[in-house]
DSSP file (Angstrom, degrees, kcal/mol; ACC not computed):
  #  RESIDUE AA STRUCTURE BP1 BP2  ACC     N-H-->O    O-->H-N    N-H-->O    O-->H-N    TCO  KAPPA ALPHA  PHI   PSI    X-CA   Y-CA   Z-CA
    1    1 A X     >        0   0    0      0, 0.0     4,-1.8     0, 0.0     3,-0.2   0.000 360.0 360.0 360.0 -34.2   88.1  101.8  162.5
    2    2 A X  H  >  +     0   0    0      1,-0.2     4,-2.3     2,-0.2     5,-0.2   0.844 360.0  57.1 -64.6 -32.3   85.6   99.0  162.1
    3    3 A X  H  > S+     0   0    0      1,-0.2     4,-1.9     2,-0.2    -1,-0.2   0.877 105.5  50.2 -67.7 -36.3   83.2  101.3  160.3
    4    4 A X  H  > S+     0   0    0     -3,-0.2     4,-2.2     2,-0.2    -1,-0.2   0.907 111.2  49.1 -67.2 -41.1   85.8  102.2  157.6
    5    5 A X  H  X S+     0   0    0     -4,-1.8     4,-2.2     1,-0.2     5,-0.2   0.908 110.7  49.6 -65.4 -41.5   86.6   98.5  157.0
    6    6 A X  H  X S+     0   0    0     -4,-2.3     4,-2.0     1,-0.2    -1,-0.2   0.883 110.7  50.4 -66.9 -36.8   83.0   97.5  156.7
    7    7 A X  H  X S+     0   0    0     -4,-1.9     4,-1.6     2,-0.2    -1,-0.2   0.912 110.5  48.5 -66.5 -41.8   82.3  100.3  154.2
    8    8 A X  H  X S+     0   0    0     -4,-2.2     4,-1.2     1,-0.2    -2,-0.2   0.886 113.9  46.8 -67.6 -36.5   85.3   99.4  152.1
    9    9 A X  H  X S+     0   0    0     -4,-2.2     4,-1.6     1,-0.2    -1,-0.2   0.854 107.6  56.3 -71.9 -34.3   84.2   95.7  152.1
   10   10 A X  H  X S+     0   0    0     -4,-2.0     4,-0.9     1,-0.2    -1,-0.2   0.865 106.4  50.1 -67.7 -33.2   80.6   96.5  151.3
   11   11 A X  H  < S+     0   0    0     -4,-1.6    -1,-0.2     1,-0.2    -2,-0.2   0.843 107.0  55.3 -71.1 -33.3   81.7   98.4  148.2
   12   12 A X  H  < S+     0   0    0     -4,-1.2    -2,-0.2     1,-0.2    -1,-0.2   0.864 107.4  49.1 -67.8 -35.2   83.8   95.5  147.0
   13   13 A X  H  < S+     0   0    0     -4,-1.6     2,-0.3     2,-0.1    -1,-0.2   0.720  95.9  84.0 -78.3 -21.3   80.9   93.1  147.2
   14   14 A X  S  < S-     0   0    0     -4,-0.9     2,-0.2    -5,-0.2     0, 0.0  -0.651  86.2-117.0 -85.1 136.0   78.5   95.3  145.3
   15   15 A X        -     0   0    0     -2,-0.3     2,-0.8     1,-0.1     3,-0.1  -0.499  25.1-132.5 -69.6 138.9   78.6   95.2  141.5
   16   16 A X     >  -     0   0    0     -2,-0.2     4,-1.7     1,-0.2     5,-0.2  -0.827  18.1-170.6 -96.8 110.8   79.6   98.5  140.0
   17   17 A X  H  > S+     0   0    0     -2,-0.8     4,-2.4     1,-0.2     5,-0.2   0.825  84.8  58.5 -68.2 -31.2   77.3   99.4  137.2
   18   18 A X  H  > S+     0   0    0      2,-0.2     4,-2.2     1,-0.2    -1,-0.2   0.941 107.6  44.0 -66.1 -47.1   79.5  102.3  136.2
   19   19 A X  H  > S+     0   0    0      2,-0.2     4,-2.2     1,-0.2    -1,-0.2   0.870 113.8  51.3 -68.9 -35.1   82.6  100.2  135.6
   20   20 A X  H  X S+     0   0    0     -4,-1.7     4,-2.0     2,-0.2    -1,-0.2   0.922 111.0  47.9 -65.6 -43.6   80.6   97.5  133.7
   21   21 A X  H  X S+     0   0    0     -4,-2.4     4,-2.0     1,-0.2    -2,-0.2   0.908 112.0  50.3 -62.8 -40.9   79.0  100.2  131.4
   22   22 A X  H  X S+     0   0    0     -4,-2.2     4,-2.2     1,-0.2    -1,-0.2   0.895 109.5  50.1 -65.6 -40.1   82.5  101.7  130.8
   23   23 A X  H  X S+     0   0    0     -4,-2.2     4,-2.2     1,-0.2    -1,-0.2   0.858 109.0  52.5 -68.9 -32.9   84.0   98.3  129.9
   24   24 A X  H  X S+     0   0    0     -4,-2.0     4,-1.7     2,-0.2    -1,-0.2   0.908 109.7  49.2 -65.6 -40.9   81.1   97.6  127.5
   25   25 A X  H  X S+     0   0    0     -4,-2.0     4,-1.7     1,-0.2    -2,-0.2   0.902 111.8  48.4 -64.6 -40.7   81.7  101.0  125.8
   26   26 A X  H  < S+     0   0    0     -4,-2.2    -1,-0.2     1,-0.2    -2,-0.2   0.901 110.0  51.3 -67.4 -40.5   85.4  100.3  125.5
   27   27 A X  H  < S+     0   0    0     -4,-2.2    -1,-0.2     1,-0.2    -2,-0.2   0.835 115.7  40.9 -69.7 -30.7   84.9   96.8  124.0
   28   28 A X  H  < S+     0   0    0     -4,-1.7     2,-0.4    -5,-0.1    -1,-0.2   0.713  98.0  89.7 -87.6 -20.7   82.5   98.0  121.4
   29   29 A X  S  < S-     0   0    0     -4,-1.7     2,-0.5    -5,-0.2    -4,-0.0  -0.613  76.6-135.5 -78.5 131.8   84.5  101.2  120.6
   30   30 A X        -     0   0    0     -2,-0.4     2,-0.6     2,-0.0    -2,-0.1  -0.771  10.5-143.1 -92.6 126.0   87.1  100.6  117.9
   31   31 A X        -     0   0    0     -2,-0.5     2,-0.5    -5,-0.1    -5,-0.0  -0.777  14.2-159.7 -90.2 123.6   90.6  102.0  118.6
   32   32 A X        -     0   0    0     -2,-0.6     2,-0.4     2,-0.0    -2,-0.0  -0.912  10.7-138.1-108.2 124.9   92.2  103.3  115.4
   33   33 A X        -     0   0    0     -2,-0.5     2,-0.5     2,-0.0    -2,-0.0  -0.672  15.9-164.6 -81.5 129.0   96.0  103.7  115.4
   34   34 A X        -     0   0    0     -2,-0.4     2,-1.3     4,-0.0     3,-0.1  -0.967  11.2-149.3-117.1 118.7   97.2  106.9  113.8
   35   35 A X     >  +     0   0    0     -2,-0.5     4,-1.6     1,-0.2     5,-0.1  -0.714  18.0 178.6 -88.7  94.0  100.8  107.1  112.9
   36   36 A X  H  > S+     0   0    0     -2,-1.3     4,-2.3     1,-0.2    -1,-0.2   0.814  76.4  59.1 -67.7 -30.4  101.5  110.8  113.3
   37   37 A X  H  > S+     0   0    0      2,-0.2     4,-2.3     1,-0.2    -1,-0.2   0.916 106.5  46.2 -66.3 -42.6  105.2  110.4  112.4
   38   38 A X  H  > S+     0   0    0      2,-0.2     4,-2.4     1,-0.2    -1,-0.2   0.858 111.4  52.8 -70.6 -32.8  104.4  108.9  108.9
   39   39 A X  H  X S+     0   0    0     -4,-1.6     4,-2.0     2,-0.2    -2,-0.2   0.934 111.4  46.1 -64.6 -44.8  101.9  111.6  108.3
   40   40 A X  H  X S+     0   0    0     -4,-2.3     4,-2.5     2,-0.2    -2,-0.2   0.889 111.4  52.8 -64.1 -39.2  104.5  114.2  109.1
   41   41 A X  H  X S+     0   0    0     -4,-2.3     4,-2.6     1,-0.2    -2,-0.2   0.933 109.7  47.6 -62.4 -45.9  107.1  112.5  106.9
   42   42 A X  H  X S+     0   0    0     -4,-2.4     4,-2.5     1,-0.2    -1,-0.2   0.877 111.7  51.0 -63.8 -37.0  104.7  112.4  103.9
   43   43 A X  H  X S+     0   0    0     -4,-2.0     4,-2.0     2,-0.2    -1,-0.2   0.928 111.9  46.2 -65.5 -44.5  103.9  116.1  104.4
   44   44 A X  H  X S+     0   0    0     -4,-2.5     4,-2.1     1,-0.2    -2,-0.2   0.898 113.3  49.9 -64.8 -39.5  107.6  117.0  104.5
   45   45 A X  H  X S+     0   0    0     -4,-2.6     4,-3.4     2,-0.2     5,-0.4   0.909 108.7  52.2 -64.7 -41.8  108.3  114.8  101.5
   46   46 A X  H  X S+     0   0    0     -4,-2.5     4,-2.3     1,-0.2    -1,-0.2   0.895 110.7  48.2 -61.5 -39.9  105.4  116.5   99.6
   47   47 A X  H  < S+     0   0    0     -4,-2.0    -1,-0.2     2,-0.2    -2,-0.2   0.888 116.2  43.7 -66.7 -38.0  106.9  119.9  100.4
   48   48 A X  H  < S+     0   0    0     -4,-2.1    -2,-0.2    -5,-0.2    -1,-0.2   0.936 123.6  33.6 -73.5 -47.2  110.3  118.9   99.3
   49   49 A X  H  < S-     0   0    0     -4,-3.4    -3,-0.2    -5,-0.1    -2,-0.2   0.829 108.2-132.2 -78.4 -33.5  109.4  117.0   96.1
   50   50 A X     <  -     0   0    0     -4,-2.3     2,-0.8    -5,-0.4    -1,-0.1  -0.190  38.5 -51.8  96.9 164.0  106.4  119.3   95.3
   51   51 A X    >>  -     0   0    0      1,-0.2     3,-1.3    -4,-0.1     4,-0.6  -0.655  47.6-160.1 -78.7 109.9  102.9  118.4   94.3
   52   52 A X  G >4 S+     0   0    0     -2,-0.8     3,-0.6     1,-0.3    -1,-0.2   0.769  87.4  62.4 -64.2 -27.1  103.3  115.9   91.4
   53   53 A X  G 34 S+     0   0    0      1,-0.2    -1,-0.3    -3,-0.1    -2,-0.1   0.755 101.0  53.5 -71.7 -22.1   99.8  116.6   90.2
   54   54 A X  G <4 S+     0   0    0     -3,-1.3    -1,-0.2     2,-0.1     2,-0.2   0.660  89.4  94.5 -85.0 -16.7  100.6  120.2   89.5
   55   55 A X  S << S-     0   0    0     -4,-0.6     2,-0.2    -3,-0.6    -5,-0.0  -0.520  81.9-114.9 -78.7 141.9  103.7  119.4   87.3
   56   56 A X        -     0   0    0     -2,-0.2     2,-0.8     1,-0.1    -1,-0.1  -0.495  26.3-117.9 -74.5 144.0  103.2  119.3   83.6
   57   57 A X        -     0   0    0     -2,-0.2     2,-0.3     1,-0.0    -1,-0.1  -0.733  32.7-153.5 -84.3 112.1  103.7  115.9   82.0
   58   58 A X        -     0   0    0     -2,-0.8     2,-0.2     1,-0.1     3,-0.1  -0.640  14.9-119.3 -88.2 143.0  106.5  116.3   79.6
   59   59 A X        -     0   0    0     -2,-0.3    -1,-0.1     1,-0.1     2,-0.0  -0.527  45.8 -89.9 -72.2 146.1  106.9  114.1   76.6
   60   60 A X        -     0   0    0     -2,-0.2     2,-0.2     1,-0.1    -1,-0.1  -0.349  49.4-133.2 -58.5 134.2  110.1  112.1   76.6
   61   61 A X        -     0   0    0      1,-0.1     3,-0.1    -3,-0.1    -1,-0.1  -0.503  22.3 -92.8 -91.9 161.5  112.8  114.1   74.9
   62   62 A X        -     0   0    0     -2,-0.2    -1,-0.1     1,-0.1     3,-0.0  -0.380  50.9 -96.4 -66.9 145.0  115.2  112.9   72.3
   63   63 A X        -     0   0    0      1,-0.1    -1,-0.1     2,-0.1     4,-0.1  -0.336  23.5-146.2 -62.2 144.7  118.5  111.7   73.6
   64   64 A X  S    S+     0   0    0     -3,-0.1     2,-0.3     2,-0.1    -1,-0.1   0.877  81.4  69.1 -79.4 -40.2  121.3  114.3   73.5
   65   65 A X  S    S-     0   0    0      1,-0.1    -2,-0.1     2,-0.0     2,-0.1  -0.598  92.7-112.8 -81.4 141.1  124.0  111.8   72.7
   66   66 A X    >   -     0   0    0     -2,-0.3     3,-1.5     1,-0.1    -1,-0.1  -0.371  18.9-122.7 -68.1 149.5  124.0  110.2   69.3
   67   67 A X  T 3  S+     0   0    0      1,-0.3    -1,-0.1    -4,-0.1    -2,-0.0   0.716 113.4  56.1 -66.0 -18.5  123.3  106.5   69.2
   68   68 A X  T 3  S+     0   0    0      2,-0.1    -1,-0.3     0, 0.0     2,-0.1   0.436  78.3 120.6 -93.8   0.5  126.6  106.1   67.4
   69   69 A X    <   -     0   0    0     -3,-1.5     2,-0.2     4,-0.0    -4,-0.0  -0.422  49.1-156.1 -65.5 136.3  128.7  107.8   70.2
   70   70 A X     >  -     0   0    0     -2,-0.1     4,-1.5     1,-0.1     5,-0.1  -0.693  28.9-111.9-110.7 166.1  131.3  105.5   71.6
   71   71 A X  H  > S+     0   0    0     -2,-0.2     4,-2.0     1,-0.2     5,-0.2   0.885 119.9  54.4 -61.2 -39.5  133.1  105.5   74.9
   72   72 A X  H  > S+     0   0    0      1,-0.2     4,-2.9     2,-0.2     5,-0.3   0.871 101.6  58.7 -64.2 -36.8  136.3  106.4   73.2
   73   73 A X  H  > S+     0   0    0      1,-0.2     4,-0.9     2,-0.2    -1,-0.2   0.899 109.1  44.9 -58.8 -39.3  134.5  109.5   71.6
   74   74 A X  H  < S+     0   0    0     -4,-1.5    -1,-0.2     1,-0.2    -2,-0.2   0.888 116.7  44.5 -71.8 -38.2  133.8  110.7   75.1
   75   75 A X  H  < S+     0   0    0     -4,-2.0    -2,-0.2     1,-0.2    -1,-0.2   0.851 113.3  48.9 -75.6 -34.4  137.3  110.0   76.4
   76   76 A X  H  < S+     0   0    0     -4,-2.9     2,-0.4    -5,-0.2    -1,-0.2   0.689  96.9  80.8 -82.0 -18.2  139.2  111.4   73.5
   77   77 A X     <  -     0   0    0     -4,-0.9    -4,-0.0    -5,-0.3     0, 0.0  -0.736  48.2-175.8 -95.5 134.4  137.4  114.7   73.2
   78   78 A X        +     0   0    0     -2,-0.4     2,-0.2     2,-0.1    -1,-0.1   0.376  54.6 111.0-102.1   1.9  138.1  117.6   75.5
   79   79 A X  S    S-     0   0    0      1,-0.1     3,-0.1     0, 0.0    -2,-0.1  -0.536  73.2-117.1 -75.2 139.6  135.3  119.7   74.0
   80   80 A X        -     0   0    0     -2,-0.2    -1,-0.1     1,-0.1    -2,-0.1  -0.372  37.5 -93.8 -70.5 156.9  132.4  120.3   76.3
   81   81 A X        -     0   0    0      1,-0.1    -1,-0.1    -2,-0.1     3,-0.1  -0.364  28.8-121.9 -66.8 151.3  129.0  118.9   75.3
   82   82 A X  S    S+     0   0    0      1,-0.2     2,-0.3   -18,-0.1    -1,-0.1   0.844  95.0   4.3 -65.7 -32.2  126.8  121.2   73.4
   83   83 A X  S    S-     0   0    0    -19,-0.0    -1,-0.2     0, 0.0   -19,-0.0  -0.973  98.1 -78.6-146.1 158.8  124.1  120.9   76.1
   84   84 A X        -     0   0    0     -2,-0.3     2,-0.5    -3,-0.1   -20,-0.0  -0.269  41.3-134.3 -60.5 143.1  124.0  119.1   79.5
   85   85 A X        -     0   0    0    -21,-0.1    -1,-0.1   -22,-0.0     5,-0.1  -0.875  24.1-116.6 -99.7 124.8  123.4  115.3   79.3
   86   86 A X     >  -     0   0    0     -2,-0.5     4,-2.1     1,-0.1     3,-0.4  -0.277  20.6-122.1 -59.5 145.1  120.8  114.1   81.8
   87   87 A X  H  > S+     0   0    0      1,-0.2     4,-2.8     2,-0.2     5,-0.2   0.891 110.9  55.4 -56.0 -43.6  122.1  111.7   84.3
   88   88 A X  H  > S+     0   0    0      1,-0.2     4,-2.3     2,-0.2    -1,-0.2   0.885 108.4  48.7 -60.2 -38.6  119.7  108.9   83.3
   89   89 A X  H  > S+     0   0    0     -3,-0.4     4,-2.2     2,-0.2    -1,-0.2   0.906 112.3  47.7 -67.9 -41.3  120.9  109.1   79.7
   90   90 A X  H  X S+     0   0    0     -4,-2.1     4,-2.6     2,-0.2    -2,-0.2   0.903 111.7  50.3 -67.2 -40.6  124.6  109.0   80.8
   91   91 A X  H  X S+     0   0    0     -4,-2.8     4,-2.8     2,-0.2     5,-0.2   0.933 110.8  49.3 -63.2 -45.4  124.0  106.0   83.1
   92   92 A X  H  X S+     0   0    0     -4,-2.3     4,-2.4    -5,-0.2     5,-0.2   0.920 111.8  49.7 -58.6 -43.3  122.2  104.1   80.3
   93   93 A X  H  X S+     0   0    0     -4,-2.2     4,-2.3     1,-0.2    -2,-0.2   0.939 113.1  45.3 -60.9 -48.1  125.1  104.9   77.9
   94   94 A X  H  X S+     0   0    0     -4,-2.6     4,-2.9     2,-0.2     5,-0.2   0.901 112.5  50.2 -66.6 -40.8  127.7  103.7   80.4
   95   95 A X  H  X S+     0   0    0     -4,-2.8     4,-2.5     2,-0.2    -1,-0.2   0.928 111.6  48.7 -63.5 -43.9  125.9  100.5   81.4
   96   96 A X  H  X S+     0   0    0     -4,-2.4     4,-2.1    -5,-0.2    -2,-0.2   0.921 113.5  47.4 -59.9 -43.5  125.4   99.6   77.7
   97   97 A X  H  X S+     0   0    0     -4,-2.3     4,-1.8     1,-0.2    -2,-0.2   0.924 113.0  47.5 -64.1 -45.3  129.1  100.2   77.0
   98   98 A X  H  X>S+     0   0    0     -4,-2.9     5,-2.9     1,-0.2     6,-0.9   0.868 109.9  53.2 -66.9 -36.1  130.2   98.2   80.0
   99   99 A X  H ><5S+     0   0    0     -4,-2.5     3,-0.9    -5,-0.2    -1,-0.2   0.917 108.0  50.7 -63.1 -42.5  127.9   95.3   79.1
  100  100 A X  H 3<5S+     0   0    0     -4,-2.1    -1,-0.2     1,-0.2    -2,-0.2   0.872 113.6  45.2 -62.2 -36.6  129.3   95.2   75.6
  101  101 A X  H 3<5S-     0   0    0     -4,-1.8    -1,-0.2    -5,-0.1    -2,-0.2   0.480 113.5-117.9 -86.5  -3.1  132.8   95.1   77.1
  102  102 A X  T <<5S+     0   0    0     -3,-0.9    -3,-0.2    -4,-0.6    -4,-0.1   0.727  82.3 118.5  75.3  21.1  131.9   92.5   79.7
  103  103 A X      < +     0   0    0     -5,-2.9     2,-0.5    -6,-0.2    -4,-0.2   0.517  63.3  57.6 -97.0  -6.1  132.7   94.8   82.6
  104  104 A X              0   0    0     -6,-0.9    -1,-0.2    -9,-0.1    -2,-0.1  -0.966 360.0 360.0-132.6 117.0  129.2   95.0   84.1
  105  105 A X              0   0    0     -2,-0.5    -1,-0.1    -3,-0.1    -6,-0.0   0.387 360.0 360.0-115.6 360.0  127.3   91.9   85.3
């Protein structure tokens, strides 16, 4: 038993060149964090939205609703619109109308 104890103590007192070399390599090696979840999220988003560089750049189109259209014109008419009105155009129209009436702050 004494021989085992002496061997274990003798290893503790000797400097270990292997561990020193390994610690030097680790300290000089730069660890780069890679967020795999955000990479996967961007890939899924790109697939869902599509590649924006491949889409043609459309010139802004003319508004469908006349600039003289009023809120009452929309409420009083049961006729469908001649063509669909883009959501952004309808939101702009309603916000402008509500601002004029003091209903939107």
